[in-house]
C-alpha positions as a Markdown table, in Angstrom:
| # | Residue | x | y | z |
|---|---|---|---|---|
| 1 | Unk | 28.4 | 6.8 | 42.8 |
| 2 | Unk | 31.2 | 4.2 | 42.3 |
| 3 | Unk | 34.3 | 5.1 | 40.5 |
| 4 | Unk | 34.6 | 3.7 | 36.9 |
| 5 | Unk | 37.0 | 0.8 | 36.7 |
| 6 | Unk | 39.3 | 1.1 | 33.7 |
| 7 | Unk | 41.6 | -1.8 | 34.6 |
| 8 | Unk | 40.8 | -4.5 | 37.1 |
| 9 | Unk | 43.7 | -6.4 | 38.7 |
| 10 | Unk | 41.4 | -8.4 | 41.0 |
| 11 | Unk | 42.2 | -12.0 | 40.5 |
| 12 | Unk | 38.5 | -13.0 | 39.9 |
| 13 | Unk | 36.1 | -11.7 | 38.8 |
| 14 | Unk | 38.7 | -10.2 | 36.6 |
| 15 | Unk | 39.3 | -8.0 | 33.6 |
| 16 | Unk | 37.2 | -9.0 | 30.6 |
| 17 | Unk | 38.4 | -9.3 | 27.1 |
| 18 | Unk | 37.1 | -6.1 | 25.2 |
| 19 | Unk | 35.1 | -8.2 | 22.6 |
| 20 | Unk | 32.9 | -9.6 | 25.3 |
| 21 | Unk | 30.6 | -6.6 | 25.1 |
| 22 | Unk | 30.1 | -7.0 | 21.4 |
| 23 | Unk | 29.2 | -10.7 | 21.6 |
| 24 | Unk | 26.7 | -10.1 | 24.5 |
| 25 | Unk | 25.1 | -7.6 | 22.3 |
| 26 | Unk | 25.0 | -10.1 | 19.4 |
| 27 | Unk | 23.5 | -12.8 | 21.7 |
| 28 | Unk | 20.8 | -10.4 | 22.8 |
| 29 | Unk | 20.1 | -9.2 | 19.3 |
| 30 | Unk | 19.6 | -12.8 | 18.1 |
| 31 | Unk | 17.4 | -13.8 | 21.0 |
| 32 | Unk | 19.7 | -16.6 | 21.9 |
| 33 | Unk | 19.1 | -16.3 | 25.6 |
| 34 | Unk | 15.3 | -16.9 | 25.3 |
| 35 | Unk | 15.7 | -20.1 | 23.3 |
| 36 | Unk | 15.2 | -23.6 | 24.8 |
| 37 | Unk | 18.6 | -24.8 | 26.1 |
| 38 | Unk | 18.2 | -28.2 | 24.4 |
| 39 | Unk | 17.0 | -27.1 | 21.0 |
| 40 | Unk | 19.3 | -27.7 | 17.9 |
| 41 | Unk | 20.8 | -24.2 | 18.0 |
| 42 | Unk | 22.0 | -24.6 | 21.6 |
| 43 | Unk | 23.2 | -28.1 | 21.0 |
| 44 | Unk | 25.3 | -26.7 | 18.1 |
| 45 | Unk | 26.6 | -23.9 | 20.3 |
| 46 | Unk | 27.4 | -26.2 | 23.2 |
| 47 | Unk | 29.5 | -28.3 | 20.8 |
| 48 | Unk | 31.2 | -25.1 | 19.5 |
| 49 | Unk | 32.1 | -24.0 | 23.0 |
| 50 | Unk | 33.5 | -27.4 | 23.8 |
| 51 | Unk | 35.6 | -27.3 | 20.6 |
| 52 | Unk | 36.8 | -23.8 | 21.0 |
| 53 | Unk | 38.0 | -24.5 | 24.6 |
| 54 | Unk | 39.6 | -27.8 | 23.6 |
| 55 | Unk | 41.3 | -26.2 | 20.6 |
| 56 | Unk | 42.6 | -23.2 | 22.5 |
| 57 | Unk | 44.0 | -25.3 | 25.4 |
| 58 | Unk | 45.5 | -28.1 | 23.1 |
| 59 | Unk | 43.4 | -30.8 | 24.8 |
| 60 | Unk | 43.8 | -34.3 | 23.4 |
| 61 | Unk | 41.0 | -35.3 | 21.1 |
| 62 | Unk | 39.6 | -38.0 | 23.4 |
| 63 | Unk | 39.1 | -35.7 | 26.4 |
| 64 | Unk | 35.6 | -34.4 | 27.4 |
| 65 | Unk | 34.7 | -30.8 | 28.0 |
| 66 | Unk | 31.9 | -30.3 | 30.6 |
| 67 | Unk | 30.3 | -27.3 | 32.3 |
| 68 | Unk | 29.2 | -26.6 | 35.9 |
| 69 | Unk | 28.1 | -23.6 | 37.8 |
| 70 | Unk | 31.5 | -22.9 | 39.3 |
| 71 | Unk | 34.8 | -24.5 | 40.2 |
| 72 | Unk | 33.5 | -24.7 | 43.8 |
| 73 | Unk | 30.7 | -26.9 | 42.5 |
| 74 | Unk | 33.3 | -29.0 | 40.7 |
| 75 | Unk | 35.0 | -29.7 | 44.1 |
| 76 | Unk | 31.7 | -31.1 | 45.3 |
| 77 | Unk | 31.2 | -33.2 | 42.1 |
| 78 | Unk | 34.6 | -34.7 | 42.4 |
| 79 | Unk | 34.2 | -35.2 | 46.1 |
| 80 | Unk | 31.0 | -37.2 | 45.5 |
| 81 | Unk | 32.6 | -39.3 | 42.7 |
| 82 | Unk | 35.8 | -40.1 | 44.5 |
| 83 | Unk | 34.4 | -40.5 | 48.1 |
| 84 | Unk | 35.5 | -44.1 | 48.2 |
| 85 | Unk | 38.9 | -43.5 | 46.9 |
| 86 | Unk | 41.9 | -42.9 | 49.0 |
| 87 | Unk | 43.2 | -39.5 | 48.3 |
| 88 | Unk | 46.1 | -37.1 | 48.9 |
| 89 | Unk | 45.9 | -33.3 | 48.6 |
| 90 | Unk | 49.0 | -31.1 | 48.3 |
| 91 | Unk | 48.1 | -27.9 | 50.2 |
| 92 | Unk | 49.6 | -24.4 | 49.8 |
| 93 | Unk | 46.7 | -22.1 | 50.8 |
| 94 | Unk | 43.1 | -21.4 | 51.6 |
| 95 | Unk | 41.6 | -22.8 | 48.3 |
| 96 | Unk | 43.5 | -26.0 | 48.6 |
| 97 | Unk | 42.2 | -26.4 | 52.1 |
| 98 | Unk | 38.6 | -25.7 | 50.9 |
| 99 | Unk | 38.9 | -28.4 | 48.4 |
| 100 | Unk | 40.2 | -30.8 | 51.0 |
| 101 | Unk | 37.3 | -29.9 | 53.2 |
| 102 | Unk | 34.9 | -31.0 | 50.5 |
| 103 | Unk | 36.7 | -34.3 | 50.1 |
| 104 | Unk | 37.0 | -34.9 | 53.8 |
| 105 | Unk | 33.2 | -34.1 | 54.4 |
| 106 | Unk | 32.4 | -37.3 | 52.3 |
| 107 | Unk | 35.5 | -39.4 | 52.6 |
| 108 | Unk | 37.4 | -40.9 | 55.4 |
| 109 | Unk | 40.3 | -41.7 | 53.2 |
| 110 | Unk | 41.4 | -38.1 | 52.3 |
| 111 | Unk | 44.9 | -37.1 | 53.5 |
| 112 | Unk | 46.8 | -33.9 | 53.1 |
| 113 | Unk | 50.4 | -32.6 | 52.9 |
| 114 | Unk | 51.4 | -29.0 | 53.4 |
| 115 | Unk | 53.8 | -27.8 | 50.6 |
| 116 | Unk | 56.9 | -26.4 | 52.2 |
| 117 | Unk | 57.8 | -23.1 | 50.4 |
| 118 | Unk | 61.5 | -23.5 | 50.9 |
| 119 | Unk | 61.8 | -27.1 | 49.8 |
| 120 | Unk | 62.1 | -28.2 | 46.2 |
| 121 | Unk | 58.7 | -29.4 | 44.7 |
| 122 | Unk | 60.1 | -32.7 | 43.3 |
| 123 | Unk | 61.8 | -33.5 | 46.6 |
| 124 | Unk | 58.4 | -33.2 | 48.3 |
| 125 | Unk | 56.5 | -35.2 | 45.7 |
| 126 | Unk | 59.1 | -38.1 | 45.9 |
| 127 | Unk | 58.8 | -38.0 | 49.7 |
| 128 | Unk | 55.0 | -38.2 | 49.6 |
| 129 | Unk | 55.0 | -41.1 | 47.2 |
| 130 | Unk | 57.2 | -43.2 | 49.6 |
| 131 | Unk | 54.4 | -42.8 | 52.2 |
| 132 | Unk | 51.3 | -42.7 | 50.0 |
| 133 | Unk | 52.2 | -44.4 | 46.8 |
| 134 | Unk | 49.0 | -46.6 | 46.8 |
| 135 | Unk | 46.6 | -43.5 | 46.9 |
| 136 | Unk | 44.0 | -43.5 | 44.1 |
| 137 | Unk | 43.3 | -39.9 | 43.7 |
| 138 | Unk | 45.6 | -36.8 | 43.8 |
| 139 | Unk | 44.3 | -33.2 | 44.3 |
| 140 | Unk | 46.5 | -30.2 | 43.5 |
| 141 | Unk | 45.8 | -26.4 | 43.2 |
| 142 | Unk | 48.0 | -25.3 | 40.2 |
| 143 | Unk | 47.9 | -21.6 | 41.3 |
| 144 | Unk | 46.9 | -20.9 | 44.9 |
| 145 | Unk | 45.2 | -17.5 | 44.4 |
| 146 | Unk | 45.0 | -16.7 | 48.2 |
| 147 | Unk | 48.7 | -16.3 | 48.6 |
| 148 | Unk | 50.2 | -16.0 | 45.1 |
| 149 | Unk | 51.8 | -19.5 | 45.1 |
| 150 | Unk | 52.0 | -22.2 | 42.4 |
| 151 | Unk | 53.2 | -25.7 | 41.7 |
| 152 | Unk | 56.1 | -25.1 | 39.3 |
| 153 | Unk | 55.8 | -28.4 | 37.5 |
| 154 | Unk | 53.1 | -31.0 | 37.4 |
| 155 | Unk | 54.8 | -33.7 | 35.5 |
| 156 | Unk | 56.5 | -35.2 | 38.7 |
| 157 | Unk | 53.1 | -36.2 | 40.0 |
| 158 | Unk | 52.5 | -38.9 | 37.2 |
| 159 | Unk | 55.9 | -40.2 | 37.8 |
| 160 | Unk | 55.4 | -40.5 | 41.5 |
| 161 | Unk | 51.7 | -41.7 | 41.4 |
| 162 | Unk | 51.5 | -43.5 | 38.0 |
| 163 | Unk | 48.1 | -45.3 | 38.9 |
| 164 | Unk | 46.3 | -42.5 | 40.6 |
| 165 | Unk | 43.7 | -40.1 | 39.0 |
| 166 | Unk | 45.4 | -36.7 | 39.1 |
| 167 | Unk | 43.1 | -33.8 | 39.5 |
| 168 | Unk | 44.3 | -30.2 | 39.0 |
| 169 | Unk | 42.4 | -27.1 | 40.2 |
| 170 | Unk | 43.6 | -24.7 | 37.5 |
| 171 | Unk | 41.3 | -21.8 | 38.3 |
| 172 | Unk | 43.9 | -19.1 | 38.1 |
| 173 | Unk | 46.1 | -20.7 | 35.4 |
| 174 | Unk | 43.7 | -22.3 | 32.8 |
| 175 | Unk | 43.7 | -20.2 | 29.7 |
| 176 | Unk | 47.0 | -18.5 | 30.6 |
| 177 | Unk | 49.4 | -21.3 | 31.3 |
| 178 | Unk | 49.7 | -24.6 | 29.5 |
| 179 | Unk | 48.9 | -27.8 | 31.3 |
| 180 | Unk | 50.7 | -31.2 | 30.7 |
| 181 | Unk | 47.7 | -33.2 | 29.6 |
| 182 | Unk | 49.7 | -36.4 | 29.5 |
| 183 | Unk | 50.5 | -36.1 | 33.2 |
| 184 | Unk | 47.0 | -35.4 | 34.5 |
| 185 | Unk | 43.5 | -36.9 | 34.3 |
| 186 | Unk | 41.2 | -33.9 | 35.4 |
| 187 | Unk | 41.4 | -30.2 | 35.3 |
| 188 | Unk | 38.9 | -27.5 | 36.1 |
| 189 | Unk | 38.6 | -23.8 | 36.4 |
| 190 | Unk | 36.1 | -20.9 | 36.5 |
| 191 | Unk | 35.9 | -18.8 | 33.5 |
| 192 | Unk | 36.3 | -15.3 | 35.1 |
| 193 | Unk | 40.0 | -15.4 | 35.4 |
| 194 | Unk | 42.6 | -16.3 | 32.6 |
| 195 | Unk | 39.7 | -16.9 | 30.2 |
| 196 | Unk | 38.6 | -13.4 | 30.5 |
| 197 | Unk | 35.0 | -13.9 | 30.8 |
| 198 | Unk | 32.2 | -12.7 | 33.2 |
| 199 | Unk | 31.8 | -14.9 | 36.4 |
| 200 | Unk | 29.3 | -17.7 | 36.7 |
| 201 | Unk | 30.5 | -20.9 | 35.2 |
| 202 | Unk | 33.1 | -23.5 | 35.7 |
| 203 | Unk | 34.7 | -25.8 | 33.1 |
| 204 | Unk | 35.8 | -29.4 | 33.8 |
| 205 | Unk | 38.2 | -31.3 | 31.5 |
| 206 | Unk | 38.0 | -35.1 | 31.7 |
| 207 | Unk | 40.4 | -37.7 | 30.4 |
| 208 | Unk | 39.1 | -40.9 | 28.8 |
| 209 | Unk | 40.4 | -42.9 | 31.8 |
| 210 | Unk | 38.3 | -40.9 | 34.3 |
| 211 | Unk | 35.3 | -41.0 | 31.9 |
| 212 | Unk | 35.3 | -44.7 | 31.6 |
| 213 | Unk | 35.8 | -45.2 | 35.3 |
| 214 | Unk | 33.0 | -43.0 | 36.6 |
| 215 | Unk | 30.5 | -43.6 | 33.8 |
| 216 | Unk | 29.4 | -46.8 | 35.6 |
| 217 | Unk | 28.9 | -45.2 | 38.9 |
| 218 | Unk | 25.4 | -44.8 | 40.2 |
| 219 | Unk | 23.9 | -41.4 | 39.7 |
| 220 | Unk | 23.4 | -40.2 | 43.3 |
| 221 | Unk | 23.0 | -36.5 | 42.6 |
| 222 | Unk | 21.9 | -34.5 | 39.6 |
| 223 | Unk | 25.3 | -33.5 | 38.6 |
| 224 | Unk | 27.0 | -36.8 | 39.4 |
| 225 | Unk | 30.3 | -37.0 | 37.4 |
| 226 | Unk | 29.4 | -40.0 | 35.3 |
| 227 | Unk | 26.2 | -38.4 | 34.2 |
| 228 | Unk | 27.8 | -35.1 | 33.5 |
| 229 | Unk | 30.3 | -36.9 | 31.3 |
| 230 | Unk | 27.5 | -38.8 | 29.3 |
| 231 | Unk | 25.5 | -35.6 | 28.8 |
| 232 | Unk | 28.7 | -33.6 | 27.7 |
| 233 | Unk | 29.6 | -36.2 | 25.2 |
| 234 | Unk | 26.1 | -35.6 | 23.7 |
| 235 | Unk | 26.8 | -31.9 | 23.8 |
| 236 | Unk | 24.1 | -31.2 | 26.2 |
| 237 | Unk | 24.1 | -29.9 | 29.8 |
| 238 | Unk | 22.7 | -31.6 | 32.8 |
| 239 | Unk | 20.7 | -28.7 | 34.0 |
| 240 | Unk | 19.7 | -25.3 | 32.4 |
| 241 | Unk | 23.3 | -23.8 | 32.2 |
| 242 | Unk | 24.7 | -20.4 | 31.8 |
| 243 | Unk | 23.9 | -20.0 | 28.2 |
| 244 | Unk | 25.6 | -16.6 | 27.9 |
| 245 | Unk | 28.9 | -17.9 | 29.1 |
| 246 | Unk | 28.8 | -21.0 | 26.9 |
| 247 | Unk | 28.1 | -18.7 | 23.9 |
| 248 | Unk | 30.9 | -16.4 | 24.9 |
| 249 | Unk | 33.4 | -19.3 | 25.0 |
| 250 | Unk | 32.4 | -20.3 | 21.6 |
| 251 | Unk | 32.8 | -16.8 | 20.2 |
| 252 | Unk | 35.7 | -15.2 | 22.1 |
| 253 | Unk | 38.2 | -18.0 | 22.4 |
| 254 | Unk | 38.8 | -18.5 | 18.7 |
| 255 | Unk | 39.8 | -14.9 | 18.4 |
| 256 | Unk | 42.7 | -15.3 | 21.0 |
| 257 | Unk | 46.3 | -15.6 | 20.4 |
| 258 | Unk | 47.8 | -19.2 | 20.6 |
| 259 | Unk | 48.2 | -20.3 | 24.2 |
| 260 | Unk | 51.9 | -20.9 | 23.8 |
| 261 | Unk | 52.4 | -17.2 | 22.9 |
| 262 | Unk | 50.1 | -16.0 | 25.7 |
| 263 | Unk | 51.9 | -18.0 | 28.3 |
| 264 | Unk | 55.3 | -16.7 | 27.0 |
| 265 | Unk | 54.1 | -13.1 | 27.3 |
| 266 | Unk | 52.6 | -13.8 | 30.9 |
| 267 | Unk | 55.8 | -15.3 | 32.1 |
| 268 | Unk | 57.9 | -12.5 | 30.8 |
| 269 | Unk | 55.5 | -9.9 | 32.3 |
| 270 | Unk | 55.4 | -11.6 | 35.7 |
| 271 | Unk | 59.2 | -11.5 | 35.9 |
| 272 | Unk | 59.1 | -7.8 | 35.2 |
| 273 | Unk | 56.4 | -7.1 | 37.6 |
| 274 | Unk | 58.0 | -8.9 | 40.5 |
| 275 | Unk | 61.2 | -7.0 | 40.0 |
| 276 | Unk | 59.3 | -3.6 | 39.7 |
| 277 | Unk | 57.1 | -4.1 | 42.8 |
| 278 | Unk | 60.0 | -5.0 | 45.0 |
| 279 | Unk | 61.8 | -2.0 | 43.9 |
| 280 | Unk | 58.8 | 0.1 | 45.1 |
| 281 | Unk | 59.0 | -1.3 | 48.6 |
| 282 | Unk | 56.5 | -4.2 | 48.4 |
| 283 | Unk | 57.5 | -7.6 | 50.0 |
| 284 | Unk | 56.6 | -10.5 | 47.8 |
| 285 | Unk | 54.7 | -13.3 | 49.7 |
| 286 | Unk | 56.4 | -16.3 | 48.3 |
| 287 | Unk | 60.0 | -17.3 | 47.7 |
| 288 | Unk | 61.1 | -17.4 | 43.9 |
| 289 | Unk | 60.6 | -21.1 | 43.4 |
| 290 | Unk | 56.9 | -21.0 | 44.3 |
| 291 | Unk | 56.0 | -17.6 | 43.0 |
| 292 | Unk | 52.9 | -17.7 | 40.9 |
| 293 | Unk | 53.2 | -16.0 | 37.5 |
| 294 | Unk | 49.5 | -15.3 | 37.1 |
| 295 | Unk | 48.6 | -13.9 | 40.6 |
| 296 | Unk | 51.2 | -11.8 | 42.5 |
| 297 | Unk | 50.6 | -11.5 | 46.3 |
| 298 | Unk | 52.4 | -8.4 | 47.9 |
| 299 | Unk | 52.6 | -7.3 | 51.4 |
| 300 | Unk | 52.7 | -3.7 | 52.6 |
| 301 | Unk | 53.8 | -2.2 | 55.8 |
| 302 | Unk | 50.4 | -1.3 | 57.6 |
| 303 | Unk | 46.7 | -1.1 | 56.8 |
| 304 | Unk | 46.6 | 2.6 | 56.7 |
| 305 | Unk | 49.2 | 3.0 | 54.1 |
| 306 | Unk | 47.8 | 0.0 | 52.2 |
| 307 | Unk | 44.4 | 1.7 | 52.2 |
| 308 | Unk | 45.9 | 4.9 | 50.9 |
| 309 | Unk | 47.6 | 3.1 | 48.0 |
| 310 | Unk | 44.3 | 1.3 | 47.1 |
| 311 | Unk | 42.4 | 4.6 | 47.1 |
| 312 | Unk | 45.1 | 6.3 | 45.0 |
| 313 | Unk | 44.9 | 3.4 | 42.5 |
| 314 | Unk | 41.1 | 3.5 | 42.3 |
| 315 | Unk | 41.1 | 7.3 | 41.8 |
| 316 | Unk | 43.0 | 6.5 | 38.7 |
| 317 | Unk | 40.5 | 3.8 | 37.5 |
| 318 | Unk | 42.8 | 0.9 | 38.7 |
| 319 | Unk | 41.1 | -1.7 | 40.8 |
| 320 | Unk | 43.6 | -3.7 | 42.9 |
| 321 | Unk | 42.8 | -7.1 | 44.3 |
| 322 | Unk | 42.3 | -7.2 | 48.1 |
| 323 | Unk | 44.3 | -9.6 | 50.2 |
| 324 | Unk | 42.7 | -12.8 | 51.3 |
| 325 | Unk | 41.3 | -13.7 | 54.7 |
| 326 | Unk | 43.6 | -12.5 | 57.6 |
| 327 | Unk | 45.7 | -10.6 | 55.0 |
| 328 | Unk | 42.9 | -8.7 | 53.5 |
| 329 | Unk | 44.0 | -5.3 | 54.7 |
| 330 | Unk | 47.8 | -5.4 | 54.3 |
| 331 | Unk | 48.2 | -7.6 | 51.1 |
| 332 | Unk | 47.4 | -6.8 | 47.5 |
| 333 | Unk | 46.8 | -9.4 | 44.9 |
| 334 | Unk | 47.6 | -8.4 | 41.3 |
| 335 | Unk | 46.3 | -10.6 | 38.5 |
| 336 | Unk | 48.6 | -11.1 | 35.6 |
| 337 | Unk | 45.8 | -12.4 | 33.2 |
| 338 | Unk | 45.7 | -12.3 | 29.4 |
| 339 | Unk | 42.9 | -9.8 | 29.1 |
| 340 | Unk | 44.9 | -7.2 | 30.9 |
| 341 | Unk | 47.1 | -5.1 | 28.4 |
| 342 | Unk | 50.7 | -4.1 | 29.2 |
| 343 | Unk | 49.5 | -0.5 | 29.3 |
| 344 | Unk | 47.5 | -1.3 | 32.4 |
| 345 | Unk | 50.6 | -2.4 | 34.3 |
| 346 | Unk | 52.5 | 0.7 | 33.2 |
| 347 | Unk | 49.9 | 2.8 | 34.6 |
| 348 | Unk | 49.7 | 0.7 | 37.8 |
| 349 | Unk | 53.4 | 1.0 | 38.3 |
| 350 | Unk | 53.2 | 4.8 | 38.0 |
| 351 | Unk | 50.6 | 4.9 | 40.7 |
| 352 | Unk | 52.5 | 2.6 | 43.0 |
| 353 | Unk | 55.5 | 4.7 | 42.6 |
| 354 | Unk | 53.8 | 8.1 | 43.2 |
């Protein structure tokens, strides 16, 4: 029998907000998951979910909120839409490379730059703009979950590429950190991370500039970006969606603290956690400038000791995130997401110290 998880530090699927259980029961009690997904009840709930997410994130009024099956599917949707556009991807880790793979599989115009972790971000953006200033589409992963890295400021991208569509994969930051909406054109994420919901849905946030440009594009696939925008603006999905997660967005987000306060608390907690884990002998994967506040990636000495630490944590009901890819057995990834209370980290630090 599997051990019960009290607190999950896995960076997705991650810890759920406690009220999720209540609202799942309400949805079942009211028979919502057996209703036709285009009837008036679900059209209203679809609109409520869009409004709840937009209000929580401080999204400008003229942006569109759409839903897809996952952030991975959104990579595909954007690659289909922007296949004819010259693009530039700033890469820090595995998820940035996967996004680039989708783009390159459809577009001969996709270029990439590897972000240097010891060079200031602004300097790297300015250098890239000298070489690629005419690109039409920029792709950046805000928090690179695979290695605990992030892009410390996104505003510089707009200054360096004023005419480009700027798309942000905010999978491990949306709902925990604020985004500069005036500096970007698209953002997307999965709901199972900072939004504290079960896995199974992606959200796509679309500026009016993007909406207008892609609405006129031919509908080559069922989830083509232009069609997705048109349907979302009518408060309808393109296909039968994850009704439960749309309902949970509508009900759970209005109960959350303001995002400004959430972000402040996460940043303070991240600073404390980085200090504490270093004192306990862990090596932090990234230098301070690029250290992500929402996903900590830590290195340990060898796989055997790492497994012992992991087992000790699970015996206490604490589920640590595994390392990613080649680092699976010697790295730990610790999510610093809003649904995880401070008491969970206090308990984790006790276990790591024992």
